[in-house]
N, CA and C of each residue as an Amber inpcrd file, in Angstrom:
protein
   321
  16.7230000   4.7990000  -6.8330000  16.8930000   3.9560000  -8.3760000
  18.0310000   2.7200000  -7.9530000  17.2110000   1.6600000  -8.9110000
  18.0270000   0.6180000  -8.8370000  19.4240000   0.8490000 -10.3480000
  20.1950000   0.1090000 -10.0440000  21.6900000   0.2700000 -10.4930000
  21.8860000  -1.3360000 -11.9990000  22.1260000  -0.3010000 -13.1260000
  21.7900000  -1.6320000 -13.9770000  23.2320000  -2.0740000 -14.5360000
  23.9610000  -3.4960000 -14.5280000  25.2210000  -3.9330000 -14.5100000
  24.9850000  -5.7190000 -16.2750000  26.4000000  -4.7950000 -16.6500000
  26.0060000  -4.9730000 -17.9500000  26.5710000  -6.8520000 -18.0150000
  25.9240000  -7.7570000 -19.2330000  26.5730000  -9.0280000 -18.3550000
  28.4350000  -9.3930000 -18.1440000  29.1040000  -8.4030000 -19.0890000
  30.2450000  -9.0130000 -18.4600000  30.3850000  -8.2340000 -17.2010000
  30.5440000  -7.4970000 -16.5660000  30.5770000  -7.4240000 -15.1680000
  30.1040000  -7.3710000 -14.7710000  28.2800000  -7.9290000 -14.8080000
  27.5240000  -9.6250000 -14.4020000  29.2270000 -10.5130000 -13.9410000
  29.4730000 -10.6950000 -14.4950000  30.5580000 -12.5100000 -14.9940000
  31.8480000 -11.4040000 -13.9960000  32.3450000 -11.0490000 -14.6410000
  33.3620000 -10.6420000 -14.2100000  33.4330000 -10.6260000 -12.5470000
  32.2200000  -9.8700000 -12.1040000  31.4130000 -10.0910000  -9.9690000
  32.0150000 -11.5850000  -9.1610000  30.7360000 -12.2270000 -10.8340000
  30.8040000 -13.6150000 -10.3630000  32.5320000 -14.0300000 -10.8320000
  32.7620000 -13.7300000 -11.3470000  34.1400000 -14.4090000 -11.1110000
  35.6520000 -13.5330000  -9.8300000  35.4220000 -12.2890000  -9.4470000
  36.2740000 -12.1880000  -7.8970000  35.7940000 -12.7050000  -7.3150000
  33.8940000 -12.9940000  -7.1170000  33.2920000 -13.4620000  -6.0920000
  34.4950000 -15.3310000  -5.2870000  33.7840000 -15.7410000  -6.3460000
  34.5580000 -17.1360000  -7.1000000  35.8630000 -16.4150000  -6.3310000
  36.3070000 -16.2210000  -6.5210000  38.1120000 -16.4780000  -6.1880000
  38.3610000 -15.7930000  -4.3290000  37.3120000 -15.4640000  -4.2540000
  37.3000000 -15.0240000  -2.6950000  37.5710000 -12.7040000  -3.1300000
  37.7050000 -12.8270000  -4.3700000  38.2910000 -10.8350000  -4.6250000
  37.8910000  -9.3980000  -4.7260000  36.2870000 -10.2000000  -3.8800000
  35.0320000  -9.5450000  -2.9510000  35.2260000  -8.9260000  -1.1470000
  35.3110000  -6.9740000  -1.7730000  36.2310000  -6.7980000  -1.0590000
  34.3600000  -6.0710000  -0.5100000  34.3180000  -5.3910000   0.5750000
  32.0730000  -5.3760000   1.3000000  33.3370000  -4.2310000   2.1300000
  31.9700000  -3.3860000   1.9270000  32.4460000  -1.6130000   2.8360000
  31.4590000  -1.6670000   3.0240000  31.4600000  -1.2000000   4.6090000
  30.3690000  -2.3380000   6.1480000  30.5720000  -0.1490000   6.1250000
  31.2110000   0.7370000   6.0180000  29.7450000   1.4730000   6.3940000
  29.8120000   2.1090000   4.5430000  28.9490000   1.2980000   4.2820000
  28.6280000   2.7320000   3.3510000  26.7150000   2.0910000   3.5890000
  25.4790000   2.2810000   3.2580000  24.4580000   2.5710000   3.9480000
  23.7250000   1.7780000   2.6140000  22.8930000   0.7490000   3.8240000
  22.5710000  -0.9880000   3.0430000  20.7790000  -0.1020000   2.6470000
  20.8670000  -0.0550000   2.0310000  19.7800000  -0.2880000   1.6580000
  17.9890000  -1.0910000   1.7010000  17.2930000  -1.6190000   2.4360000
  17.4320000  -1.9830000   2.8750000  15.9740000  -2.2610000   2.1520000
  15.1660000  -3.6040000   2.4880000  14.0570000  -2.8860000   1.7180000
  12.6470000  -2.6400000   2.3780000  11.1220000  -2.1030000   2.1570000
  10.2470000  -0.9640000   3.1000000   9.7790000  -2.3680000   4.2230000
   9.3710000  -1.7680000   4.7140000   8.7620000  -2.9860000   5.9360000
   7.8030000  -3.2630000   6.0980000   6.9680000  -5.2510000   6.0570000
   5.7720000  -5.1210000   5.9210000   4.6860000  -4.9660000   6.6790000
   4.0910000  -4.9570000   5.9550000   2.4250000  -4.0980000   6.6650000
   2.2930000  -4.9400000   7.4470000   2.0360000  -4.6820000   8.8590000
   1.4040000  -4.7570000   9.7540000  -0.0220000  -5.9270000   9.8060000
  -0.3020000  -6.6900000   9.4170000  -0.4430000  -7.1870000   8.3120000
  -1.1430000  -7.6430000   7.9630000  -0.8960000  -9.2020000   7.4260000
  -0.4480000  -9.4140000   5.9050000  -2.0410000  -9.1720000   5.4290000
  -2.4730000  -9.0950000   3.5760000  -3.7940000  -7.9890000   3.2440000
  -4.2280000  -9.3620000   2.2080000  -5.2930000  -9.7580000   1.9240000
  -6.0780000 -10.9470000   1.7480000  -6.7700000 -10.1060000   0.5410000
  -6.6300000 -10.5150000  -0.7100000  -7.2370000 -10.3650000  -2.0740000
  -8.5700000 -10.3960000  -1.4130000  -9.7980000  -9.1410000  -2.1400000
 -10.6370000  -9.6610000  -2.0700000 -11.2640000  -9.3310000  -3.5500000
 -11.6150000 -10.1890000  -4.3570000 -12.6240000  -9.7470000  -5.1730000
 -13.5600000  -9.1800000  -5.2950000 -13.9850000  -7.8550000  -5.9760000
 -15.4760000  -8.2520000  -5.7830000 -16.1260000  -6.7200000  -7.3170000
 -17.0070000  -7.6530000  -7.3040000 -16.8710000  -6.9710000  -8.9860000
 -18.5650000  -6.3570000  -9.3260000 -17.7060000  -4.9670000  -9.1250000
 -19.1790000  -3.3890000  -9.3130000 -19.2450000  -3.4320000 -10.7360000
 -19.9660000  -1.5220000 -10.7910000 -20.1630000  -1.6220000 -12.3420000
 -20.0020000  -0.5610000 -11.8190000 -19.0250000  -0.1410000 -13.5280000
 -18.4320000   0.6340000 -13.8600000 -17.7940000   2.5970000 -12.9050000
 -19.6120000   2.3330000 -13.3830000 -19.7270000   3.9130000 -13.1620000
 -18.9930000   4.0180000 -11.1780000 -19.8710000   3.0750000 -11.0060000
 -19.4170000   2.8220000  -9.1790000 -17.7720000   2.5970000  -9.2330000
 -17.2620000   2.2880000  -9.5980000 -15.5380000   1.6910000  -9.7670000
 -15.2520000   3.3580000  -9.3990000 -15.6520000   4.1400000 -10.8950000
 -15.4470000   6.3180000 -11.1340000 -15.8630000   6.1860000 -10.2640000
 -16.3280000   6.7990000  -8.8940000 -16.8550000   6.6650000  -8.2730000
 -15.7800000   6.1830000  -6.3360000 -15.6950000   5.4790000  -6.8440000
 -14.6960000   5.0170000  -5.5170000 -13.6220000   5.4000000  -6.1720000
 -12.6820000   5.8740000  -7.5140000 -11.5090000   6.0480000  -7.3630000
 -11.7600000   7.5880000  -7.3270000 -12.5420000   8.1110000  -8.2420000
 -12.5810000   9.1060000  -7.4500000 -12.2760000  10.0860000  -5.4800000
 -13.4020000   9.6790000  -5.5340000 -13.6910000   9.2410000  -3.7770000
 -12.1650000   9.6730000  -3.1320000 -11.6730000   8.2140000  -4.0020000
  -9.7690000   7.8400000  -3.3980000  -9.6040000   9.0600000  -3.7110000
  -8.7730000   9.1600000  -4.4530000  -7.6510000  10.7660000  -5.2640000
  -8.3660000  11.7770000  -4.7010000  -9.9420000  12.2710000  -4.1090000
 -10.5740000  13.7230000  -3.5980000  -9.8440000  12.8970000  -2.6130000
  -9.3640000  11.8560000  -1.1020000  -9.4310000  11.9180000  -0.4780000
  -7.5910000  11.6220000   0.4350000  -7.4550000  11.0150000  -1.1680000
  -5.2550000  10.9150000  -1.4420000  -4.9010000  10.0520000  -0.4090000
  -6.0140000   9.0610000  -1.2630000  -5.5280000   6.8960000  -0.5080000
  -5.6800000   6.6300000  -1.5890000  -4.9600000   5.8890000  -1.5200000
  -5.3070000   4.3280000  -3.1820000  -6.5110000   3.7650000  -2.5830000
  -6.9800000   3.4800000  -3.2430000  -8.5710000   3.3040000  -4.2840000
  -8.9470000   2.2110000  -3.1030000  -7.9280000   1.2990000  -2.7970000
  -7.7770000   0.6030000  -1.9820000  -7.6080000   0.4340000  -0.3710000
  -7.5600000   1.0590000  -0.2080000  -7.1110000   1.9220000   1.1110000
  -8.6180000   2.3770000   1.6910000  -9.1630000   2.5250000   0.4810000
 -10.3520000   3.6330000   0.8280000 -12.1690000   2.5470000   0.9190000
 -11.0430000   1.6940000  -0.2110000 -12.5670000   0.8450000   0.0950000
 -12.8140000   0.0650000   1.3690000 -11.0690000  -0.7590000   1.7830000
 -11.1550000  -1.4610000   3.3030000 -11.4250000  -0.5270000   4.4410000
 -11.3040000   0.4320000   5.0260000 -11.9140000   0.8520000   5.5500000
 -13.2350000   1.2920000   5.7490000 -14.0670000   1.7010000   4.1030000
 -15.4350000   1.7270000   4.1470000 -15.6260000  -0.1280000   4.7850000
 -15.6460000  -0.9110000   3.9270000 -15.8450000  -2.3990000   4.5930000
 -15.9400000  -2.2040000   5.9430000 -14.3770000  -1.5220000   6.8200000
 -15.1350000  -1.4160000   8.7010000 -15.6710000  -1.4700000   9.1700000
 -16.5300000   0.3940000   8.1410000 -16.8080000   1.2060000   8.4370000
 -18.2370000  -0.1180000   8.7060000 -18.8720000   0.1790000   7.5840000
 -19.8780000  -1.0840000   7.3690000 -19.5560000  -2.0820000   8.7660000
 -19.4550000  -2.8070000   8.3010000 -18.4540000  -3.6120000  10.2140000
 -18.5880000  -3.0560000  11.1420000 -18.0660000  -2.2010000  11.1600000
 -18.7880000  -1.2810000  12.8010000 -19.7110000  -0.7150000  13.1120000
 -20.4010000  -0.2570000  11.8910000 -21.9190000  -0.8010000  12.3570000
 -23.3710000  -1.5020000  12.8740000 -22.6010000  -2.3060000  11.7450000
 -23.5510000  -3.3310000  11.8560000 -22.9880000  -3.9000000  13.6150000
 -21.8770000  -4.2160000  13.6650000 -21.5260000  -4.6010000  14.6930000
 -22.0290000  -4.1680000  16.4580000 -21.7580000  -3.1680000  16.4590000
 -22.4930000  -1.7690000  17.2350000 -21.2250000  -1.2810000  18.3480000
 -21.2320000  -1.9210000  18.7950000 -19.5520000  -1.2600000  19.5320000
 -18.6570000  -1.7320000  19.1050000 -18.2980000  -1.7600000  18.0870000
 -16.6600000  -2.0050000  18.1610000 -16.3090000  -0.8570000  17.6360000
 -14.6780000  -0.9440000  17.9700000 -13.4830000   0.0990000  17.7510000
 -12.4170000   0.6690000  16.0350000 -12.6100000   1.4740000  16.0040000
 -12.1330000   1.5100000  14.7230000 -11.3570000   2.7380000  14.8180000
 -10.5500000   2.6480000  13.7140000  -9.4710000   4.0900000  14.1250000
  -9.0520000   5.2150000  13.8040000  -8.9510000   6.2450000  14.5140000
  -9.9250000   8.0510000  14.0170000  -9.1230000   8.1150000  12.8230000
  -8.8610000   7.5370000  12.5540000  -8.3910000   7.7270000  10.7390000
  -9.2560000   7.7940000   9.9790000  -9.9720000   6.7680000   9.7220000
 -10.8000000   5.8340000   9.5300000 -12.0760000   7.2280000  10.0940000
 -12.5780000   7.5320000  11.0630000 -13.2110000   8.2480000  11.6230000
 -13.9400000   9.1610000  10.7920000 -12.4310000  10.4960000  10.4410000
 -11.9100000  11.2010000   9.9470000 -12.3130000  11.3180000   8.2700000
 -11.1190000   9.9120000   8.4970000 -11.8680000   9.7170000   6.2130000
 -13.6590000   9.5960000   6.3670000 -14.3350000   9.3670000   7.1200000
 -15.5110000   9.4110000   6.6310000 -16.1710000  10.0580000   6.6520000
 -15.9480000  11.0810000   7.6280000 -17.0560000  12.0220000   8.3660000
 -16.3050000  13.1910000   6.5620000 -15.1900000  13.3540000   6.5590000
 -15.5120000  13.9430000   5.7000000 -15.2440000  13.6740000   4.2660000
 -15.9040000  12.5870000   3.5220000 -16.4800000  12.3850000   3.0150000
 -17.2390000  13.2560000   2.6800000 -18.4930000  12.0820000   3.8790000
 -19.8240000  12.9520000   4.3510000 -20.1560000  13.8460000   4.1930000
 -19.1870000  15.1980000   4.4830000 -19.3740000  16.3430000   4.7210000
 -19.2700000  16.6590000   3.3640000 -17.7490000  16.0070000   2.3620000
 -17.8870000  16.5670000   0.9830000 -18.5820000  16.6030000  -0.1720000
 -19.7310000  14.8720000  -0.0020000 -20.6240000  14.5470000  -0.6700000
 -22.0040000  14.7460000  -0.6350000 -22.1730000  15.0300000   0.7740000
 -23.6480000  15.5530000   1.1680000 -23.6740000  13.7850000   1.3040000
 -23.0560000  13.0870000   2.0000000 -23.7480000  11.8340000   1.5610000
 -23.7680000  10.9250000   3.3550000 -24.4190000   9.9260000   3.5510000
 -23.4900000   9.3420000   5.5680000 -22.7710000   7.9250000   4.7730000
 -21.1130000   7.9770000   5.3970000 -19.8840000   7.3980000   4.2390000
 -21.2260000   5.6690000   5.4420000
């Protein structure tokens, strides 16, 4: 949770910092930002009919993953199938098998 400070508190902190009256508690736990993703992501815009978008979102919800992750996995599976013998993660394969089993369709 982010703590909010008033303008007066911020001004007092700035004055104390400028005067060298700031003390640091090195024993306090530091809240670090989340680790960056292993690989940077590039947005990929795809236009689909509303009904298809809803089906994708429902499948993602049922799988317990964000819809963008599910779409990435489906793209990876499709490209892997086209390429023939390419390595994909076991998690992607398990999710594809589970989805196919739940819907009665091939992933």
